[in-house]
N, C-alpha and C positions, 0 to 999 in steps of 0.2 A: 592460721585457719581465716578463711575471709568470710567477712561479714557484710550485710547489704540492708539498709533499713530506709524506710520511707518517714523522714523526720516532720514532726508537726510544729508549728509556730515559728519557723524559719522560712527562708526564700527558698533554699535549694529543695528539690523535690525528692533528692536521691542522696545518700550518703554511703560510701563503702570505704572499708579498710582492712587491713591484714594485721593481725598479731601473730606473731612468730617468735617463740622462745622468749616472751613477754616484752617484745619489742613492738612498736606500732611502725607499719609500713604502708606504702601505696594508698595513703588517704586521697579520697576523690568525692569532690562534692559536684552533683549535676543541676544547674541553675544557680542563682545567688549572684553575688559580686564576683566575679572570674577572679580579678588580680589579686583581692584579699583572702580568698579562700585557695588559691595557688600559693600563695605565701604562708598561710597557716599550715598546709599539707606540708610544705618544704621544713617549716620550722619543727614540726613534731616527727619528721621522718628519722626514724632509727631511736627515738625515746623511749624510755620505759614506759608501759602502760600506766604504771602506777603515777608516774611523775605527770605525765600528761592530764589525767584525771585531776590531780593535786592542783595542778596550775591552770586549768581550763575551767573547772566548775564555778558556777555562779556567775559568769561573765552574762551581761545583760546587753541588748540592742535596743537603742530607743524605749518604747514603753512596752516592749514585747514579753519582758520578763525573763526572757532567754536569749540565746545567740547560737549562731553556728559553731563557736567554740565550746559553749557550753553543751550543745547537744552532741558534738563528738565525744566530750568527757563522759557524758550520760550513757551511751552506745558502748564506749570501752569499759566503763563500770559494770554496767548491766550484761553484756553479752560475752566480754571475753575474760571471765574469770573461770 
């Protein structure tokens, strides 16, 4: 199933991803640090959704208290169960 959110507290204005058979696919951030976010999307491609949540939860960026990886983890945890 495809999910799309407008995340708060991070640079990207849109985050979309697919969870199919428990695996994360097709992660896309619109806005933000293009190269870093393409790298993040590539690294989680095909990973089990629970593993993505475990590895990325709690990561912060500067003094924001959150980050793009953390917002991805939260979205997967909250929407893809």
